[in-house]
N, C-alpha and C positions, 0 to 999 in steps of 0.2 A: 286697472284691468286685472281680473283674477281667473284662475283655472279651477275646475271642479275637482280638486285634489285635497284630501285631508292632510295638512302638513304634519300633524302628529303621527299619522300612519306612515308617512314617508320617513320621518325620523326613526320610528320604530323599526322599519325595514332596514335602515342603515345600521342600527344597533345589531339587529339579527345577522346582517351580512358580515359585520366585523366579528361577531361571536362565532359564527359557523366557520369563518375563515380561520380563526384561531384553533377551532377543533380539528379542522382538516390539517392545519400545520402541525399540531401535536401528533396526530395520527401518522403523518409523514416522518416526523422526527424520531419516532420509535425505532426506525431503522437507519437514521442519519443523525445520530446524536452529536457527531463531531462538527457539524456544520454551524458555525457561530452566526452566520448571516440569518439562518432560520430562527435562532433564539432572538436576535434583534427584531426580526420581522414580527414574531409573536408578541414581544413586548409592545411593539407599535400598535398591534391590534388590541391589546389589553388596554392601553391608554386611550385609543380611539373609542372603544366600547364604553369605558368609564366616562369619557368626555361627553359623548352623546346622551348617555343616561342623565348626567348632571344637567346638561342643557335642556333636555326634554322635561326635566322635573321643575323647571322654572314656574314659580307660582305655588308649588308644593313645598319648596325649601326657600331659604333666603335668596333673593334675586342676585345680590352681590356675590354670594358664594357660588351660586350656579354659574354666573358669567365668568367670574374670576378663575375658579378652579377648572371649570369645563373648558374654557378657551386655552388656559395654560396647558392642560392635558393634550389638547389638540395640537398645540405647537410642539410639545414633546413627542407626540406620535409622529408628526411630520419629520422631525429630526431623526427619529429611530428608523422610520421607513426609508428615508433617503439614504441613511448610512447603511442600511441593509443591502440596498442595491449597489452601493459603492463597495461594500465588503465582498459581495459575490463577484465583483469585477476586480478584486484585489487592489482597490484604489483608496482604501480607508486608512490613512496614516495619522500620526499624532498631530501633524499640522492641520489636517482636515478636521480632526476631532475638536481641536481648539477653536477653529473658525466657526464650526457649527454650534459649539457651546456659546460663543460670543453672539452669534445671530439669534439664537434661541433666547438668551438672556435679555438682549436689547428688545426683542419682540414682546417678551412678557412684561418688561418694564414700561415700554411705550403703551401697551394695552392697559396697564393699571393706571398710568398717568391719565389716559383718556377717560377711564372709568371714574377716577376721583375728581378730575378737574371739570370735565364737560361731557357727561355721559350721553352720547348720541349713537344709536344703533348703527347708522350708516358708517360712522367713523370706525367703530369696532370692526365692522365687516371689512372695511378697506384695509385696516391694519392687519387683520388675519389673512386676507387675500395676498397682500404684498409680502407678508412673511412666508406664505406658502410658495410664492413665485421664487423668492430668493433661495429657499431651502431646496427646491426641486430642480433649479436650473442646472446645477453642476452634474447630478446623476444622469439627467436626460442628455446633457451634452456628451458625457462619457459613453453612454449606451449608443448614441447615434454616430459618434465620430471614431470610436475605437475600431481599428481594422479587424480585430478579432471578434467583434460582436456578430452573433449569429442573426439569421433572419428573425428568429423568435425574439431576440433581445431588441432588435430595431423596431419590431412591431409593437412590443410593450412600450418602448420609448415614445413612439408616435401616439399611443393611447394617453400616456402621461403628458405629452405635449398638448393634447386637447384639453386636459385638466388645467395645464398652465395657462392656456389662452382663456379658459373659462374663469380662472381666478383673476386675470387681468380685467376682463369685462366686469366681473363682480366687484372688483375694487372701484372701478369707475362708477358703477351704479350705486355703490355705497355712499360715495361722496355726493352723487347727484340726488338720490332719493332720501337720504337721511333716515328719519324715524320709520319710514314705510318699509325699511329693510329689516324690521324686527324679525326675530327667529321664527315666530309663528305666523308671520304675515303670509297671506295666500296670493300675493301679487305674482304676475307671470314670471318676473325675474327670479323671485325667491323659489317658487315651485319648480321652475325649469332647472335651477341650480341643483336642487335636491335630487331631481330625477337623473340628471347627468352625473352627479356625484355618486349616486347608487350604482349606475351602470359602469362608470370608470372604476369604482371600488371593486365591483364584482370581477370585471375583466382583468384589472390590475392584480388582484389577489391570485387569480388562477395563473396569470402570466408569471408572477414571481415564483410560485411553486414549480411551474414548468421550467423556468430558468434554473432553479436550484437543482431540479432533476437532471436537466441538460448538463450542468456543470459536473454533477456526480457521475453521470454516464461517461463524460469525456475523461474524467480522472481515472475511471476504471479501464477505459480503452488505453490510456497512456500507460497505466501499470502493466497491462498485458502486452503492450507494444514495445516499451522502452525499458531497458535495464535501469534499475533505480540508482545504482552507483555511478555508472559511466554515461548514462543518457544516450545510449545507442540501442539498436534493435536487440530484443531478447532472442534467444535461440529459436523459439517458436515462430516469432514474427519474421526473422531472417529466413527460415526455411520456407515459410509461406510465400514470401515475396520472391525468393530465389526460384521456386518452382514456376512462378509466373514469368520471371525473366528468362529462364531457360526455354520455356515454351515460345516466348516472343522471338528470341534469337533463332530458335529452330525454324520458325515460319519465315524469318527474314534471311536465313542462311548465313548468319553472322557468327563470328567466334565469340567466346567468352572465356574469362579466366577466373579461377577461384584461388584465393590465398588462405592458408591456415597459419595463423601467427601465434607463437607462444613466447611469453616472457622468460628469458633465460634465468635460471637459478632464483626463481621467485620465492621459493621456500626460504632461501638464505636471507632475502630481504625481510621477510616476516620474522624470522628468528632473530635477526640482528636489530631491527628497529621496531618490531611489533606489528600487529595486524592493522592498526589504524594507519600507520605509515604505509603499509602494503596497499591499503585502499586508496590512499592519496596517490601512490605511484600509478595504480590502474586508471584513476580518473585523469591524471595528467597525460598518461600514455594515450588514452582514448581521444583526448582533446587534440594532441599532436597529430595523430593519424587522421582525424576528421579534417584538421586544417590542411593536410597534404592532399587528401582525396577531393576536397572542395565540392562536396555533394555529388561526385561522380560515383555511381555504383552503390552497392549495399555494404553496410558495415555493421556487424553484430558481435555480441559476446556469446560464445558457446558455453562458457562455464569456467569458473576460476580465472586463470590467467590465459585462457585460450580464446582467440578472436578469429573472425572470418571476414573476408572481403570478397565480394563478387563484382567483377567488372565486365558489363556487357559490351559487345562490340570491340573487344580488346584482344588483339592477337598476342602470341607468345613474346615477341620481341618488346612490344610496348609494355606488356604486363611485367616482364622482367625488369625493365627500366623503372617502372612504378614501384615494384617491390624493393629494389635497391635504394630508391629514394626514401622509402619508408624506413628501411633498415638504418640508413645513414642518419636520418633525422633523429631516431631514437638513440643511436650510438653517440651522437654529438650533444644530446640534451642532458641537462643536469636539473634535477627536481628538488626543490626546497621542501622538506617535509616538516619544517619547523624546528625551533630550538637550535638554529644554526647548523642543522644537519642537511647535507646535500647527498642525494642518491643518484648514481649513474647505473645504467643497466643496458643490456642488449636484447635483441629478439632474434628468433629463428623463424624463417618463413618457408613453408612448403607450398608450391604452386602447381596448378595444372591448367592447361589451355586446351579447349576442344571447340569444334564446330558442332553443336548439338543437333540431334534429330529427335523424333517423337519418343524414342526409347531412352534418352539420356536421363539419368537419375542424379539428383543432387547428392544422394547418399553415396553413390559411387565416386563422384567428384570429391566428396569429403574424404573418402577412404584413400584415394590416390594422393590428395594433398597432405593428408595426415602421414602417410608413409614417407612422403618427400620431406615433411617437416622433421620427422624423427631421423631421417637421413642427415639433415642439417645439424641436428643435435650430435649425432655420432661423429660428424666430420669437424667438430670443433665449436659449434654454435656461432651466433652472430653472422649468419650467412643465409643465402637463398638457394634452395634446391628445387629443380624443376622435375615434376613427375612426367613420365612418358605415357600418355594416355593411349589406350588401344585404338585401333581404327574404328571400332564401334564401342561406345561407352554406354552401358545400360545398367 
């Protein structure tokens, strides 16, 4: 049984699809040159294009060369495309790289043994299909099961799952039909495979570029949201979320407390141990404070060694207890900055507690806690000072 499709035309459209995918990828990479997964993906498209050109030229060039190099290139392309997806998910390690190299090498060796010992088209088809199933299984599994996978990533994974099932069926048909699975055969199984392959290739290519853009967008959001050194909110993000929190507490009629925290004598730490050590101190400090807060409230870096904490639904007494716990945690901590050097330090905290209304401003709360914090500095450091907010804070 055959379909009225010209197989050569279908192969030509597959070549064009890979070619234009590469062009789109290059255009995208002009602004994303640091994304290694895109480089891998483009090399996959290059090998795919060359492979299908060689396979399509069977009869015009030596048949053995066409089959040998063309199918070897297809295996390499599958390896590269699979690793591109693993790379974009940060799952491409040296162990995975070695395993993929072994699978690719075995597939190419088995293919050539089949070519040399008993060349049957169906056997070659089965070998290539099984190789594709093995190479694609792990990336699809990661995309589907990773809890951080987006809806887009899972959708792309389902599309490639369809390709996986298609390869399983094609492997079976290769063993069953033998020589009738020749590349240019127009039987229904062959033609259907090329049509589905073209559609999956087209959708998969678009999906990969969208996933790469999604990852890039998320990285930009993270840079804008989290401080690079301490991995807590930036000043801008803290202020944005603080305004929403204040508005929420105002509607509920609940109190909130703001801390302004400053590392005591931080300049002396930098002068004595160097700025790298100072950065290590700030990172450890932020980690210790996060551990004490346990995701309650907002924690941000305002700049330098100055940090802020906003605790919604927290009155003055509970806030003071929390501030004292933070102060004692830092006072009792010792931080290893390397080379056998241990640093100890203290913090000064200024805090203010209010029950906000629609006129309450985060900037006024910041000013009040800032005054209280400098009061703590004047009174000897390593202490908590409470600001007395006015009846109306605006």
